[in-house]
C-alpha positions as CSV (number, residue, x, y, z in Angstrom):
1,M,-71.2,-3.9,-47.0
2,N,-70.5,-5.6,-50.4
3,L,-70.9,-1.9,-52.7
4,T,-70.4,-3.5,-56.1
5,R,-74.2,-5.1,-55.2
6,K,-77.5,-2.7,-56.0
7,L,-79.6,-0.4,-53.1
8,T,-81.4,-2.7,-51.3
9,A,-85.1,-1.1,-49.9
10,L,-84.0,-1.9,-46.4
11,G,-80.7,-2.5,-45.2
12,D,-79.0,0.5,-48.1
13,G,-82.3,2.6,-46.5
14,Q,-81.3,2.3,-43.1
15,C,-77.3,2.5,-43.5
16,A,-78.5,5.8,-45.6
17,E,-80.9,7.7,-42.9
18,A,-77.3,6.1,-40.5
19,F,-75.7,8.4,-43.1
20,V,-78.2,11.4,-43.0
21,E,-78.5,11.5,-39.6
22,A,-74.5,11.6,-38.6
23,Y,-74.3,14.4,-41.6
24,L,-77.3,16.3,-39.8
25,H,-75.7,16.1,-36.4
26,G,-73.0,17.1,-37.6
27,D,-74.2,20.3,-39.5
28,G,-76.4,20.9,-35.3
29,W,-78.9,19.3,-36.1
30,E,-80.1,16.9,-32.4
31,P,-81.7,14.1,-33.7
32,L,-85.0,13.8,-32.0
33,A,-86.0,10.1,-32.6
34,R,-85.0,7.3,-36.2
35,N,-88.7,5.0,-37.8
36,W,-90.5,7.6,-35.3
37,R,-94.6,6.6,-36.1
38,G,-97.5,8.8,-35.8
39,G,-100.7,10.0,-37.5
40,G,-100.9,6.5,-39.5
41,A,-97.6,7.1,-40.6
42,E,-93.4,6.9,-40.0
43,V,-91.3,9.4,-40.8
44,D,-87.9,8.4,-41.2
45,L,-85.4,11.0,-39.0
46,V,-86.8,14.4,-36.2
47,V,-84.4,16.0,-35.8
48,G,-83.9,19.8,-33.5
49,R,-82.4,22.6,-33.1
50,D,-83.3,26.4,-31.2
51,G,-86.8,25.1,-31.6
52,V,-86.9,24.4,-34.6
53,V,-88.2,21.0,-35.9
54,R,-87.6,19.2,-39.3
55,L,-89.3,16.3,-40.1
56,V,-87.0,13.6,-43.1
57,E,-87.4,11.5,-45.2
58,V,-84.7,10.0,-46.7
59,K,-84.7,8.2,-50.9
60,A,-81.5,6.1,-51.3
61,R,-81.5,5.7,-54.7
62,Q,-79.0,4.4,-57.1
63,P,-76.1,6.9,-59.1
64,G,-78.4,9.0,-61.7
65,D,-81.5,8.3,-61.2
66,D,-84.0,11.3,-60.0
67,S,-86.4,9.1,-58.9
68,G,-86.4,10.7,-55.5
69,L,-88.6,13.7,-55.7
70,E,-90.7,11.5,-57.1
71,A,-91.6,9.0,-54.3
72,V,-92.3,11.7,-51.9
73,G,-95.2,11.9,-53.5
74,P,-99.4,13.6,-52.8
75,E,-100.4,10.6,-51.0
76,K,-97.2,10.4,-49.0
77,Q,-97.2,14.4,-48.5
78,R,-100.5,13.7,-47.4
79,R,-99.3,10.7,-44.9
80,L,-96.2,12.2,-43.7
81,R,-98.1,15.8,-42.6
82,R,-100.7,13.7,-40.3
83,A,-97.5,12.2,-38.5
84,G,-96.5,15.2,-37.9
85,E,-99.6,17.0,-36.5
86,A,-98.7,13.5,-34.4
87,W,-95.3,14.6,-33.5
88,L,-96.4,18.8,-32.4
89,A,-99.7,16.9,-30.5
90,E,-97.1,14.8,-28.8
91,H,-94.4,17.0,-28.3
92,G,-95.8,20.1,-28.2
93,P,-95.1,23.5,-29.9
94,V,-91.9,24.2,-31.6
95,V,-90.7,27.4,-32.8
96,E,-90.7,26.6,-36.6
97,I,-91.2,22.0,-38.0
98,A,-91.0,21.4,-41.2
99,F,-90.2,18.9,-43.9
100,M,-87.1,17.6,-45.7
101,V,-86.1,15.8,-48.0
102,A,-82.8,13.5,-48.7
103,L,-81.6,12.3,-51.6
104,V,-78.8,10.0,-50.3
105,T,-76.3,7.7,-53.2
106,L,-74.1,5.7,-53.1
107,T,-71.0,5.9,-56.0
108,E,-68.0,2.6,-55.2
109,G,-67.9,3.8,-51.0
110,V,-68.5,7.2,-51.6
111,W,-72.4,8.5,-49.5
112,G,-73.9,12.0,-51.5
113,L,-76.0,13.3,-50.3
114,E,-78.8,16.4,-51.0
115,L,-80.8,17.6,-49.2
116,I,-84.5,19.6,-49.5
117,D,-85.6,21.5,-46.7
118,D,-88.7,22.7,-46.9
119,A,-89.9,20.3,-49.5
120,F,-94.0,20.1,-48.9
């Protein structure tokens, strides 16, 4: 990856998703799906452990760009909630389900990550 270029929505978004998936897996979360579609929306990652499921929205941003959380506004939240309902309908009951937002940056080859659990 050319680290001098700006993050691009698709290429670096996929790298960011892979980074978040690996991080969460190392923290004990089992990857259940990536780019899962249902309920008219797409969820970047679905992870679970001990009956607890997290639907993860990954936002890759330039360092200093604080717009990641704002990008998950009311309309995006509605779509993700519909996806969550579709996930439950397809995969059955779980102990707990919530949304997690992963804010990712890449600075001089070093990934940064802020996780906001139960984000909305």
